CHARMM-style PDB file with segment names, atoms N, HN, CA, C and O in Angstrom:
ATOM      1  N   MET     1     -30.369 163.532  71.599  1.00  0.00      PROA
ATOM      2  CA  MET     1     -30.813 164.152  71.081  1.00  0.00      PROA
ATOM      3  C   MET     1     -32.548 163.074  71.284  1.00  0.00      PROA
ATOM      4  O   MET     1     -32.971 161.967  70.950  1.00  0.00      PROA
ATOM      5  N   ASP     2     -33.139 164.566  72.201  1.00  0.00      PROA
ATOM      6  HN  ASP     2     -32.795 165.465  72.473  1.00  0.00      PROA
ATOM      7  CA  ASP     2     -34.227 164.256  73.161  1.00  0.00      PROA
ATOM      8  C   ASP     2     -35.485 163.375  71.618  1.00  0.00      PROA
ATOM      9  O   ASP     2     -35.332 163.442  70.398  1.00  0.00      PROA
ATOM     10  N   GLN     3     -36.523 162.707  72.375  1.00  0.00      PROA
ATOM     11  HN  GLN     3     -36.648 162.652  73.365  1.00  0.00      PROA
ATOM     12  CA  GLN     3     -37.528 162.160  71.694  1.00  0.00      PROA
ATOM     13  C   GLN     3     -38.195 163.082  70.831  1.00  0.00      PROA
ATOM     14  O   GLN     3     -38.236 164.256  71.200  1.00  0.00      PROA
ATOM     15  N   GLY     4     -38.533 162.877  70.138  1.00  0.00      PROA
ATOM     16  HN  GLY     4     -38.499 161.923  69.838  1.00  0.00      PROA
ATOM     17  CA  GLY     4     -39.090 163.834  69.090  1.00  0.00      PROA
ATOM     18  C   GLY     4     -38.558 165.208  68.375  1.00  0.00      PROA
ATOM     19  O   GLY     4     -39.134 165.885  67.523  1.00  0.00      PROA
ATOM     20  N   GLU     5     -37.186 165.425  69.030  1.00  0.00      PROA
ATOM     21  HN  GLU     5     -36.718 164.875  69.722  1.00  0.00      PROA
ATOM     22  CA  GLU     5     -36.470 165.581  68.084  1.00  0.00      PROA
ATOM     23  C   GLU     5     -36.347 165.302  66.545  1.00  0.00      PROA
ATOM     24  O   GLU     5     -36.535 166.064  65.597  1.00  0.00      PROA
ATOM     25  N   GLY     6     -35.950 163.895  66.580  1.00  0.00      PROA
ATOM     26  HN  GLY     6     -35.797 163.275  67.350  1.00  0.00      PROA
ATOM     27  CA  GLY     6     -35.675 163.975  65.207  1.00  0.00      PROA
ATOM     28  C   GLY     6     -36.760 163.434  64.181  1.00  0.00      PROA
ATOM     29  O   GLY     6     -36.633 163.121  62.997  1.00  0.00      PROA
ATOM     30  N   SER     7     -38.041 163.426  65.147  1.00  0.00      PROA
ATOM     31  HN  SER     7     -38.144 163.681  66.108  1.00  0.00      PROA
ATOM     32  CA  SER     7     -38.721 163.759  63.492  1.00  0.00      PROA
ATOM     33  C   SER     7     -39.691 165.246  63.475  1.00  0.00      PROA
ATOM     34  O   SER     7     -40.705 165.368  62.787  1.00  0.00      PROA
ATOM     35  N   LEU     8     -39.181 166.227  64.307  1.00  0.00      PROA
ATOM     36  HN  LEU     8     -38.358 166.128  64.866  1.00  0.00      PROA
ATOM     37  CA  LEU     8     -39.265 167.546  64.156  1.00  0.00      PROA
ATOM     38  C   LEU     8     -37.827 167.669  63.231  1.00  0.00      PROA
ATOM     39  O   LEU     8     -37.863 168.626  62.458  1.00  0.00      PROA
ATOM     40  N   ARG     9     -36.928 167.090  63.196  1.00  0.00      PROA
ATOM     41  HN  ARG     9     -36.899 166.313  63.825  1.00  0.00      PROA
ATOM     42  CA  ARG     9     -36.050 167.353  62.311  1.00  0.00      PROA
ATOM     43  C   ARG     9     -36.296 166.944  60.665  1.00  0.00      PROA
ATOM     44  O   ARG     9     -35.996 167.544  59.633  1.00  0.00      PROA
ATOM     45  N   SER    10     -36.937 165.725  60.895  1.00  0.00      PROA
ATOM     46  HN  SER    10     -37.181 165.237  61.734  1.00  0.00      PROA
ATOM     47  CA  SER    10     -37.801 164.809  59.628  1.00  0.00      PROA
ATOM     48  C   SER    10     -38.443 165.716  58.879  1.00  0.00      PROA
ATOM     49  O   SER    10     -38.254 165.938  57.683  1.00  0.00      PROA
ATOM     50  N   LEU    11     -39.789 166.639  60.153  1.00  0.00      PROA
ATOM     51  HN  LEU    11     -39.943 166.459  61.124  1.00  0.00      PROA
ATOM     52  CA  LEU    11     -40.634 167.088  59.441  1.00  0.00      PROA
ATOM     53  C   LEU    11     -40.070 168.473  58.723  1.00  0.00      PROA
ATOM     54  O   LEU    11     -40.841 169.153  58.047  1.00  0.00      PROA
ATOM     55  N   ARG    12     -38.931 168.785  58.873  1.00  0.00      PROA
ATOM     56  HN  ARG    12     -38.304 168.232  59.422  1.00  0.00      PROA
ATOM     57  CA  ARG    12     -38.917 170.117  58.749  1.00  0.00      PROA
ATOM     58  C   ARG    12     -37.731 170.062  57.272  1.00  0.00      PROA
ATOM     59  O   ARG    12     -37.675 170.825  56.308  1.00  0.00      PROA
ATOM     60  N   ASP    13     -36.886 168.834  57.605  1.00  0.00      PROA
ATOM     61  HN  ASP    13     -36.931 168.213  58.388  1.00  0.00      PROA
ATOM     62  CA  ASP    13     -36.273 168.578  55.945  1.00  0.00      PROA
ATOM     63  C   ASP    13     -37.017 167.684  54.916  1.00  0.00      PROA
ATOM     64  O   ASP    13     -36.496 167.150  53.936  1.00  0.00      PROA
ATOM     65  N   SER    14     -38.508 167.595  55.348  1.00  0.00      PROA
ATOM     66  HN  SER    14     -38.931 168.029  56.143  1.00  0.00      PROA
ATOM     67  CA  SER    14     -38.960 167.123  54.468  1.00  0.00      PROA
ATOM     68  C   SER    14     -39.367 168.308  53.865  1.00  0.00      PROA
ATOM     69  O   SER    14     -40.048 167.955  52.902  1.00  0.00      PROA
ATOM     70  N   GLN    15     -39.324 169.432  53.904  1.00  0.00      PROA
ATOM     71  HN  GLN    15     -38.771 169.718  54.686  1.00  0.00      PROA
ATOM     72  CA  GLN    15     -39.413 170.542  53.306  1.00  0.00      PROA
ATOM     73  C   GLN    15     -38.384 170.492  52.184  1.00  0.00      PROA
ATOM     74  O   GLN    15     -37.169 170.539  52.377  1.00  0.00      PROA
ATOM     75  N   PRO    16     -39.109 170.367  50.716  1.00  0.00      PROA
ATOM     76  CA  PRO    16     -37.997 170.683  49.628  1.00  0.00      PROA
ATOM     77  C   PRO    16     -37.203 171.837  49.503  1.00  0.00      PROA
ATOM     78  O   PRO    16     -37.574 172.990  49.722  1.00  0.00      PROA
ATOM     79  N   SER    17     -36.060 171.453  49.131  1.00  0.00      PROA
ATOM     80  HN  SER    17     -35.759 170.517  48.954  1.00  0.00      PROA
ATOM     81  CA  SER    17     -35.305 173.016  48.927  1.00  0.00      PROA
ATOM     82  C   SER    17     -34.974 172.652  47.421  1.00  0.00      PROA
ATOM     83  O   SER    17     -35.299 171.488  47.185  1.00  0.00      PROA
ATOM     84  N   GLY    18     -34.518 173.194  46.522  1.00  0.00      PROA
ATOM     85  HN  GLY    18     -34.255 174.140  46.713  1.00  0.00      PROA
ATOM     86  CA  GLY    18     -34.361 173.173  45.044  1.00  0.00      PROA
ATOM     87  C   GLY    18     -35.685 172.502  44.261  1.00  0.00      PROA
ATOM     88  O   GLY    18     -36.797 172.895  43.910  1.00  0.00      PROA
ATOM     89  N   ALA    19     -34.908 171.252  44.193  1.00  0.00      PROA
ATOM     90  HN  ALA    19     -34.005 170.932  44.479  1.00  0.00      PROA
ATOM     91  CA  ALA    19     -36.321 170.571  43.346  1.00  0.00      PROA
ATOM     92  C   ALA    19     -37.191 170.079  44.341  1.00  0.00      PROA
ATOM     93  O   ALA    19     -36.867 169.231  45.172  1.00  0.00      PROA
ATOM     94  N   ALA    20     -38.515 170.721  44.237  1.00  0.00      PROA
ATOM     95  HN  ALA    20     -38.779 171.410  43.562  1.00  0.00      PROA
ATOM     96  CA  ALA    20     -40.142 170.839  45.225  1.00  0.00      PROA
ATOM     97  C   ALA    20     -40.489 169.289  44.571  1.00  0.00      PROA
ATOM     98  O   ALA    20     -40.356 168.812  43.444  1.00  0.00      PROA
ATOM     99  N   LEU    21     -40.901 168.861  45.619  1.00  0.00      PROA
ATOM    100  HN  LEU    21     -41.008 169.248  46.534  1.00  0.00      PROA
ATOM    101  CA  LEU    21     -41.859 167.444  45.631  1.00  0.00      PROA
ATOM    102  C   LEU    21     -42.985 168.158  45.397  1.00  0.00      PROA
ATOM    103  O   LEU    21     -43.062 169.315  45.808  1.00  0.00      PROA
ATOM    104  N   HSD    22     -43.754 167.715  44.880  1.00  0.00      PROA
ATOM    105  HN  HSD    22     -43.691 166.775  44.546  1.00  0.00      PROA
ATOM    106  CA  HSD    22     -45.280 168.163  44.359  1.00  0.00      PROA
ATOM    107  C   HSD    22     -46.215 166.820  44.393  1.00  0.00      PROA
ATOM    108  O   HSD    22     -46.018 165.605  44.357  1.00  0.00      PROA
ATOM    109  N   GLY    23     -47.346 167.703  44.483  1.00  0.00      PROA
ATOM    110  HN  GLY    23     -47.507 168.689  44.513  1.00  0.00      PROA
ATOM    111  CA  GLY    23     -48.777 166.515  44.527  1.00  0.00      PROA
ATOM    112  C   GLY    23     -48.839 165.676  45.901  1.00  0.00      PROA
ATOM    113  O   GLY    23     -48.777 166.056  47.070  1.00  0.00      PROA
ATOM    114  N   ARG    24     -48.987 164.354  45.315  1.00  0.00      PROA
ATOM    115  HN  ARG    24     -49.037 164.046  44.365  1.00  0.00      PROA
ATOM    116  CA  ARG    24     -48.611 163.362  45.963  1.00  0.00      PROA
ATOM    117  C   ARG    24     -47.741 162.665  46.763  1.00  0.00      PROA
ATOM    118  O   ARG    24     -47.858 161.959  47.764  1.00  0.00      PROA
ATOM    119  N   ARG    25     -46.626 163.131  45.903  1.00  0.00      PROA
ATOM    120  HN  ARG    25     -46.531 163.704  45.090  1.00  0.00      PROA
ATOM    121  CA  ARG    25     -45.386 162.564  46.992  1.00  0.00      PROA
ATOM    122  C   ARG    25     -45.041 163.055  48.367  1.00  0.00      PROA
ATOM    123  O   ARG    25     -44.518 162.452  49.304  1.00  0.00      PROA
ATOM    124  N   ARG    26     -45.522 164.482  48.249  1.00  0.00      PROA
ATOM    125  HN  ARG    26     -45.947 164.972  47.488  1.00  0.00      PROA
ATOM    126  CA  ARG    26     -44.953 165.917  49.334  1.00  0.00      PROA
ATOM    127  C   ARG    26     -46.127 165.447  50.379  1.00  0.00      PROA
ATOM    128  O   ARG    26     -45.971 165.534  51.597  1.00  0.00      PROA
ATOM    129  N   GLU    27     -47.083 165.038  49.890  1.00  0.00      PROA
ATOM    130  HN  GLU    27     -47.210 164.967  48.900  1.00  0.00      PROA
ATOM    131  CA  GLU    27     -48.287 164.993  51.297  1.00  0.00      PROA
ATOM    132  C   GLU    27     -48.174 163.712  51.309  1.00  0.00      PROA
ATOM    133  O   GLU    27     -49.045 163.350  52.100  1.00  0.00      PROA
ATOM    134  N   THR    28     -47.505 162.573  50.823  1.00  0.00      PROA
ATOM    135  HN  THR    28     -46.797 162.867  50.181  1.00  0.00      PROA
ATOM    136  CA  THR    28     -47.515 161.438  51.336  1.00  0.00      PROA
ATOM    137  C   THR    28     -46.206 161.364  52.848  1.00  0.00      PROA
ATOM    138  O   THR    28     -46.152 160.809  53.946  1.00  0.00      PROA
ATOM    139  N   ALA    29     -45.335 162.288  52.025  1.00  0.00      PROA
ATOM    140  HN  ALA    29     -45.378 162.739  51.133  1.00  0.00      PROA
ATOM    141  CA  ALA    29     -43.681 162.316  53.182  1.00  0.00      PROA
ATOM    142  C   ALA    29     -44.401 163.797  54.150  1.00  0.00      PROA
ATOM    143  O   ALA    29     -43.999 164.076  55.280  1.00  0.00      PROA
ATOM    144  N   LEU    30     -45.084 164.292  53.694  1.00  0.00      PROA
ATOM    145  HN  LEU    30     -45.411 164.065  52.776  1.00  0.00      PROA
ATOM    146  CA  LEU    30     -45.220 165.216  55.486  1.00  0.00      PROA
ATOM    147  C   LEU    30     -46.391 164.291  56.239  1.00  0.00      PROA
ATOM    148  O   LEU    30     -46.396 164.285  57.470  1.00  0.00      PROA
ATOM    149  N   LYS    31     -47.508 163.411  55.410  1.00  0.00      PROA
ATOM    150  HN  LYS    31     -47.504 163.416  54.410  1.00  0.00      PROA
ATOM    151  CA  LYS    31     -48.182 162.369  56.012  1.00  0.00      PROA
ATOM    152  C   LYS    31     -47.518 161.585  57.268  1.00  0.00      PROA
ATOM    153  O   LYS    31     -47.914 161.485  58.430  1.00  0.00      PROA
ATOM    154  N   GLU    32     -46.232 161.005  56.547  1.00  0.00      PROA
ATOM    155  HN  GLU    32     -45.911 161.086  55.603  1.00  0.00      PROA
ATOM    156  CA  GLU    32     -45.292 160.066  57.400  1.00  0.00      PROA
ATOM    157  C   GLU    32     -44.552 160.816  58.282  1.00  0.00      PROA
ATOM    158  O   GLU    32     -44.153 160.046  59.156  1.00  0.00      PROA
ATOM    159  N   SER    33     -44.132 162.048  58.507  1.00  0.00      PROA
ATOM    160  HN  SER    33     -44.456 162.673  57.797  1.00  0.00      PROA
ATOM    161  CA  SER    33     -43.532 162.469  59.036  1.00  0.00      PROA
ATOM    162  C   SER    33     -44.188 163.108  60.486  1.00  0.00      PROA
ATOM    163  O   SER    33     -43.715 163.305  61.605  1.00  0.00      PROA
ATOM    164  N   ALA    34     -45.512 163.323  59.873  1.00  0.00      PROA
ATOM    165  HN  ALA    34     -45.896 163.164  58.963  1.00  0.00      PROA
ATOM    166  CA  ALA    34     -46.528 163.627  60.930  1.00  0.00      PROA
ATOM    167  C   ALA    34     -46.522 162.438  61.904  1.00  0.00      PROA
ATOM    168  O   ALA    34     -46.514 162.394  63.134  1.00  0.00      PROA
ATOM    169  N   ILE    35     -46.528 161.544  61.012  1.00  0.00      PROA
ATOM    170  HN  ILE    35     -46.535 161.580  60.012  1.00  0.00      PROA
ATOM    171  CA  ILE    35     -46.900 160.070  61.787  1.00  0.00      PROA
ATOM    172  C   ILE    35     -45.643 160.094  62.928  1.00  0.00      PROA
ATOM    173  O   ILE    35     -45.725 160.278  64.143  1.00  0.00      PROA
ATOM    174  N   GLU    36     -44.378 159.826  62.034  1.00  0.00      PROA
ATOM    175  HN  GLU    36     -44.311 159.677  61.047  1.00  0.00      PROA
ATOM    176  CA  GLU    36     -43.417 159.985  63.348  1.00  0.00      PROA
ATOM    177  C   GLU    36     -43.157 160.928  64.295  1.00  0.00      PROA
ATOM    178  O   GLU    36     -42.302 160.767  65.167  1.00  0.00      PROA
ATOM    179  N   LEU    37     -43.886 161.977  64.178  1.00  0.00      PROA
ATOM    180  HN  LEU    37     -44.580 162.108  63.470  1.00  0.00      PROA
ATOM    181  CA  LEU    37     -43.330 162.896  65.266  1.00  0.00      PROA
ATOM    182  C   LEU    37     -44.785 162.340  66.146  1.00  0.00      PROA
ATOM    183  O   LEU    37     -44.597 162.318  67.362  1.00  0.00      PROA
ATOM    184  N   ILE    38     -45.840 162.006  65.809  1.00  0.00      PROA
ATOM    185  HN  ILE    38     -45.992 162.024  64.820  1.00  0.00      PROA
ATOM    186  CA  ILE    38     -46.734 161.784  66.896  1.00  0.00      PROA
ATOM    187  C   ILE    38     -46.154 160.796  67.404  1.00  0.00      PROA
ATOM    188  O   ILE    38     -45.991 161.164  68.568  1.00  0.00      PROA
ATOM    189  N   ALA    39     -45.596 159.464  67.285  1.00  0.00      PROA
ATOM    190  HN  ALA    39     -45.728 159.165  66.340  1.00  0.00      PROA
ATOM    191  CA  ALA    39     -44.894 158.321  67.476  1.00  0.00      PROA
ATOM    192  C   ALA    39     -43.853 158.717  68.477  1.00  0.00      PROA
ATOM    193  O   ALA    39     -43.701 158.108  69.536  1.00  0.00      PROA
ATOM    194  N   ASP    40     -43.257 159.583  68.175  1.00  0.00      PROA
ATOM    195  HN  ASP    40     -43.381 160.078  67.315  1.00  0.00      PROA
ATOM    196  CA  ASP    40     -41.393 160.447  68.840  1.00  0.00      PROA
ATOM    197  C   ASP    40     -42.935 160.452  70.301  1.00  0.00      PROA
ATOM    198  O   ASP    40     -43.103 159.557  71.130  1.00  0.00      PROA
ATOM    199  N   LEU    41     -43.823 161.782  70.150  1.00  0.00      PROA
ATOM    200  HN  LEU    41     -43.687 162.509  69.477  1.00  0.00      PROA
ATOM    201  CA  LEU    41     -44.596 162.152  71.483  1.00  0.00      PROA
ATOM    202  C   LEU    41     -44.463 160.934  71.906  1.00  0.00      PROA
ATOM    203  O   LEU    41     -43.550 160.592  72.658  1.00  0.00      PROA
ATOM    204  N   LEU    42     -45.569 159.981  71.363  1.00  0.00      PROA
ATOM    205  HN  LEU    42     -46.311 160.260  70.753  1.00  0.00      PROA
ATOM    206  CA  LEU    42     -45.800 159.224  72.359  1.00  0.00      PROA
ATOM    207  C   LEU    42     -44.655 158.131  73.426  1.00  0.00      PROA
ATOM    208  O   LEU    42     -44.816 157.567  74.509  1.00  0.00      PROA
ATOM    209  N   HSD    43     -43.494 158.227  72.442  1.00  0.00      PROA
ATOM    210  HN  HSD    43     -43.363 158.685  71.563  1.00  0.00      PROA
ATOM    211  CA  HSD    43     -42.530 157.724  73.058  1.00  0.00      PROA
ATOM    212  C   HSD    43     -42.972 158.320  74.661  1.00  0.00      PROA
ATOM    213  O   HSD    43     -43.591 157.829  75.605  1.00  0.00      PROA
ATOM    214  N   TRP    44     -42.224 159.784  74.378  1.00  0.00      PROA
ATOM    215  HN  TRP    44     -41.721 160.183  73.611  1.00  0.00      PROA
ATOM    216  CA  TRP    44     -41.659 160.600  75.081  1.00  0.00      PROA
ATOM    217  C   TRP    44     -42.519 160.414  76.288  1.00  0.00      PROA
ATOM    218  O   TRP    44     -41.946 160.468  77.377  1.00  0.00      PROA
ATOM    219  N   THR    45     -43.842 160.197  76.260  1.00  0.00      PROA
ATOM    220  HN  THR    45     -44.307 160.153  75.376  1.00  0.00      PROA
ATOM    221  CA  THR    45     -45.066 160.608  76.938  1.00  0.00      PROA
ATOM    222  C   THR    45     -44.754 159.163  77.844  1.00  0.00      PROA
ATOM    223  O   THR    45     -44.874 159.136  79.069  1.00  0.00      PROA
ATOM    224  N   SER    46     -44.470 158.357  77.285  1.00  0.00      PROA
ATOM    225  HN  SER    46     -44.372 158.379  76.290  1.00  0.00      PROA
ATOM    226  CA  SER    46     -44.812 157.159  78.105  1.00  0.00      PROA
ATOM    227  C   SER    46     -43.247 156.774  78.909  1.00  0.00      PROA
ATOM    228  O   SER    46     -43.198 155.984  79.852  1.00  0.00      PROA
ATOM    229  N   ALA    47     -42.418 157.253  78.530  1.00  0.00      PROA
ATOM    230  HN  ALA    47     -42.458 157.895  77.764  1.00  0.00      PROA
ATOM    231  CA  ALA    47     -40.517 157.282  79.126  1.00  0.00      PROA
ATOM    232  C   ALA    47     -40.831 157.818  80.116  1.00  0.00      PROA
ATOM    233  O   ALA    47     -40.146 157.474  81.080  1.00  0.00      PROA
ATOM    234  N   ARG    48     -41.914 158.841  80.404  1.00  0.00      PROA
ATOM    235  HN  ARG    48     -42.470 159.121  79.621  1.00  0.00      PROA
ATOM    236  CA  ARG    48     -41.818 160.336  81.250  1.00  0.00      PROA
ATOM    237  C   ARG    48     -43.189 159.271  82.803  1.00  0.00      PROA
ATOM    238  O   ARG    48     -43.430 159.627  83.957  1.00  0.00      PROA
ATOM    239  N   GLY    49     -43.741 157.948  81.980  1.00  0.00      PROA
ATOM    240  HN  GLY    49     -43.546 157.659  81.043  1.00  0.00      PROA
ATOM    241  CA  GLY    49     -44.772 157.493  83.097  1.00  0.00      PROA
ATOM    242  C   GLY    49     -46.249 158.268  83.156  1.00  0.00      PROA
ATOM    243  O   GLY    49     -47.035 158.317  84.102  1.00  0.00      PROA
ATOM    244  N   LEU    50     -46.334 158.716  82.144  1.00  0.00      PROA
ATOM    245  HN  LEU    50     -45.696 158.675  81.376  1.00  0.00      PROA
ATOM    246  CA  LEU    50     -47.255 159.371  81.930  1.00  0.00      PROA
ATOM    247  C   LEU    50     -48.640 158.228  81.300  1.00  0.00      PROA
ATOM    248  O   LEU    50     -48.127 157.413  80.533  1.00  0.00      PROA
ATOM    249  N   ASP    51     -49.914 158.037  81.416  1.00  0.00      PROA
ATOM    250  HN  ASP    51     -50.331 158.699  82.039  1.00  0.00      PROA
ATOM    251  CA  ASP    51     -50.832 157.283  80.652  1.00  0.00      PROA
ATOM    252  C   ASP    51     -51.136 158.018  79.211  1.00  0.00      PROA
ATOM    253  O   ASP    51     -51.280 159.240  79.193  1.00  0.00      PROA
ATOM    254  N   LEU    52     -51.224 157.282  78.069  1.00  0.00      PROA
ATOM    255  HN  LEU    52     -51.107 156.289  78.084  1.00  0.00      PROA
ATOM    256  CA  LEU    52     -51.128 157.691  77.080  1.00  0.00      PROA
ATOM    257  C   LEU    52     -52.293 158.141  76.302  1.00  0.00      PROA
ATOM    258  O   LEU    52     -52.390 159.204  75.689  1.00  0.00      PROA
ATOM    259  N   ASP    53     -53.320 157.032  76.422  1.00  0.00      PROA
ATOM    260  HN  ASP    53     -53.240 156.168  76.920  1.00  0.00      PROA
ATOM    261  CA  ASP    53     -54.779 157.363  76.722  1.00  0.00      PROA
ATOM    262  C   ASP    53     -54.920 158.825  77.244  1.00  0.00      PROA
ATOM    263  O   ASP    53     -55.046 159.745  76.436  1.00  0.00      PROA
ATOM    264  N   ASP    54     -54.907 158.975  78.153  1.00  0.00      PROA
ATOM    265  HN  ASP    54     -54.805 158.227  78.809  1.00  0.00      PROA
ATOM    266  CA  ASP    54     -54.941 159.986  78.970  1.00  0.00      PROA
ATOM    267  C   ASP    54     -54.433 161.227  77.977  1.00  0.00      PROA
ATOM    268  O   ASP    54     -55.261 162.013  77.519  1.00  0.00      PROA
ATOM    269  N   VAL    55     -53.402 161.313  77.761  1.00  0.00      PROA
ATOM    270  HN  VAL    55     -52.728 160.674  78.133  1.00  0.00      PROA
ATOM    271  CA  VAL    55     -52.733 162.453  77.144  1.00  0.00      PROA
ATOM    272  C   VAL    55     -53.718 162.397  76.234  1.00  0.00      PROA
ATOM    273  O   VAL    55     -54.683 163.144  76.392  1.00  0.00      PROA
ATOM    274  N   LEU    56     -53.663 161.358  74.922  1.00  0.00      PROA
ATOM    275  HN  LEU    56     -52.879 160.751  74.794  1.00  0.00      PROA
ATOM    276  CA  LEU    56     -54.188 161.455  73.589  1.00  0.00      PROA
ATOM    277  C   LEU    56     -55.820 162.101  73.921  1.00  0.00      PROA
ATOM    278  O   LEU    56     -56.291 162.815  73.036  1.00  0.00      PROA
ATOM    279  N   ASP    57     -56.578 161.879  75.045  1.00  0.00      PROA
ATOM    280  HN  ASP    57     -56.196 161.299  75.764  1.00  0.00      PROA
ATOM    281  CA  ASP    57     -57.991 162.524  75.490  1.00  0.00      PROA
ATOM    282  C   ASP    57     -57.351 163.993  75.436  1.00  0.00      PROA
ATOM    283  O   ASP    57     -57.356 164.674  74.410  1.00  0.00      PROA
ATOM    284  N   GLN    58     -56.830 164.381  76.589  1.00  0.00      PROA
ATOM    285  HN  GLN    58     -56.826 163.828  77.422  1.00  0.00      PROA
ATOM    286  CA  GLN    58     -56.325 165.623  76.544  1.00  0.00      PROA
ATOM    287  C   GLN    58     -56.033 166.216  75.299  1.00  0.00      PROA
ATOM    288  O   GLN    58     -56.481 167.349  75.124  1.00  0.00      PROA
ATOM    289  N   ALA    59     -55.186 165.539  74.130  1.00  0.00      PROA
ATOM    290  HN  ALA    59     -54.822 164.618  74.272  1.00  0.00      PROA
ATOM    291  CA  ALA    59     -54.836 166.639  73.211  1.00  0.00      PROA
ATOM    292  C   ALA    59     -56.140 166.497  72.337  1.00  0.00      PROA
ATOM    293  O   ALA    59     -56.551 167.407  71.617  1.00  0.00      PROA
ATOM    294  N   GLN    60     -56.638 165.499  72.443  1.00  0.00      PROA
ATOM    295  HN  GLN    60     -56.304 164.760  73.028  1.00  0.00      PROA
ATOM    296  CA  GLN    60     -57.951 166.064  71.467  1.00  0.00      PROA
ATOM    297  C   GLN    60     -58.566 167.046  71.878  1.00  0.00      PROA
ATOM    298  O   GLN    60     -58.460 168.129  71.303  1.00  0.00      PROA
ATOM    299  N   MET    61     -59.463 166.848  73.134  1.00  0.00      PROA
ATOM    300  HN  MET    61     -59.550 165.968  73.601  1.00  0.00      PROA
ATOM    301  CA  MET    61     -59.797 167.718  73.691  1.00  0.00      PROA
ATOM    302  C   MET    61     -59.780 169.250  73.475  1.00  0.00      PROA
ATOM    303  O   MET    61     -60.761 169.962  73.262  1.00  0.00      PROA
ATOM    304  N   HSD    62     -58.028 169.759  73.604  1.00  0.00      PROA
ATOM    305  HN  HSD    62     -57.230 169.181  73.777  1.00  0.00      PROA
ATOM    306  CA  HSD    62     -57.809 170.937  73.594  1.00  0.00      PROA
ATOM    307  C   HSD    62     -57.318 170.825  71.613  1.00  0.00      PROA
ATOM    308  O   HSD    62     -57.001 171.911  71.129  1.00  0.00      PROA
ATOM    309  N   TYR    63     -57.299 170.055  71.005  1.00  0.00      PROA
ATOM    310  HN  TYR    63     -57.556 169.172  71.399  1.00  0.00      PROA
ATOM    311  CA  TYR    63     -57.725 170.363  69.202  1.00  0.00      PROA
ATOM    312  C   TYR    63     -59.033 171.093  69.292  1.00  0.00      PROA
ATOM    313  O   TYR    63     -59.334 172.259  69.035  1.00  0.00      PROA
ATOM    314  N   GLU    64     -59.801 169.949  69.782  1.00  0.00      PROA
ATOM    315  HN  GLU    64     -59.557 169.002  69.990  1.00  0.00      PROA
ATOM    316  CA  GLU    64     -61.188 170.392  69.476  1.00  0.00      PROA
ATOM    317  C   GLU    64     -62.041 171.783  69.881  1.00  0.00      PROA
ATOM    318  O   GLU    64     -62.883 172.315  69.158  1.00  0.00      PROA
ATOM    319  N   ALA    65     -61.551 172.315  71.426  1.00  0.00      PROA
ATOM    320  HN  ALA    65     -60.867 171.883  72.013  1.00  0.00      PROA
ATOM    321  CA  ALA    65     -61.855 173.431  71.541  1.00  0.00      PROA
ATOM    322  C   ALA    65     -60.898 174.763  70.904  1.00  0.00      PROA
ATOM    323  O   ALA    65     -61.280 175.928  71.019  1.00  0.00      PROA
ATOM    324  N   GLU    66     -59.819 174.442  70.333  1.00  0.00      PROA
ATOM    325  HN  GLU    66     -59.510 173.495  70.240  1.00  0.00      PROA
ATOM    326  CA  GLU    66     -59.087 175.556  69.519  1.00  0.00      PROA
ATOM    327  C   GLU    66     -59.697 175.500  67.968  1.00  0.00      PROA
ATOM    328  O   GLU    66     -59.465 176.390  67.150  1.00  0.00      PROA
ATOM    329  N   THR    67     -60.435 174.433  67.708  1.00  0.00      PROA
ATOM    330  HN  THR    67     -60.623 173.709  68.372  1.00  0.00      PROA
ATOM    331  CA  THR    67     -61.491 174.310  66.536  1.00  0.00      PROA
ATOM    332  C   THR    67     -62.167 175.213  66.454  1.00  0.00      PROA
ATOM    333  O   THR    67     -62.143 176.194  65.710  1.00  0.00      PROA
ATOM    334  N   GLU    68     -63.081 174.780  67.564  1.00  0.00      PROA
ATOM    335  HN  GLU    68     -63.101 173.984  68.169  1.00  0.00      PROA
ATOM    336  CA  GLU    68     -64.400 175.321  68.215  1.00  0.00      PROA
ATOM    337  C   GLU    68     -64.090 177.119  68.412  1.00  0.00      PROA
ATOM    338  O   GLU    68     -64.859 177.936  67.906  1.00  0.00      PROA
ATOM    339  N   ALA    69     -63.094 177.458  69.063  1.00  0.00      PROA
ATOM    340  HN  ALA    69     -62.470 176.794  69.474  1.00  0.00      PROA
ATOM    341  CA  ALA    69     -63.108 178.489  69.180  1.00  0.00      PROA
ATOM    342  C   ALA    69     -62.644 179.361  67.642  1.00  0.00      PROA
ATOM    343  O   ALA    69     -63.140 180.478  67.494  1.00  0.00      PROA
ATOM    344  N   ALA    70     -62.024 179.007  66.918  1.00  0.00      PROA
ATOM    345  HN  ALA    70     -61.621 178.100  67.038  1.00  0.00      PROA
ATOM    346  CA  ALA    70     -61.677 179.323  65.769  1.00  0.00      PROA
ATOM    347  C   ALA    70     -62.790 179.358  64.776  1.00  0.00      PROA
ATOM    348  O   ALA    70     -62.435 179.693  63.646  1.00  0.00      PROA
ATOM    349  N   SER    71     -63.935 179.114  64.925  1.00  0.00      PROA
ATOM    350  HN  SER    71     -64.224 178.842  65.843  1.00  0.00      PROA
ATOM    351  CA  SER    71     -65.225 179.022  63.998  1.00  0.00      PROA
ATOM    352  C   SER    71     -65.953 180.540  64.529  1.00  0.00      PROA
ATOM    353  OT1 SER    71     -67.028 180.908  64.056  1.00  0.00      PROA
TER     354      SER     71
END
């Protein structure tokens, strides 16, 4: 399994089926899954020899540009 797939699966699996999580518990589970996904992406990036700070800066600029375009 490639780095990142575990967190993607974790994020997907955190979506409850049947007995749904509500409120704060659900938000906590989703936040933890997002953090794990980001950490896995950083591991994947580092394993390929890329500079983490550079990648994070580029991701933030991309996010901000999309946010600004959507407004």
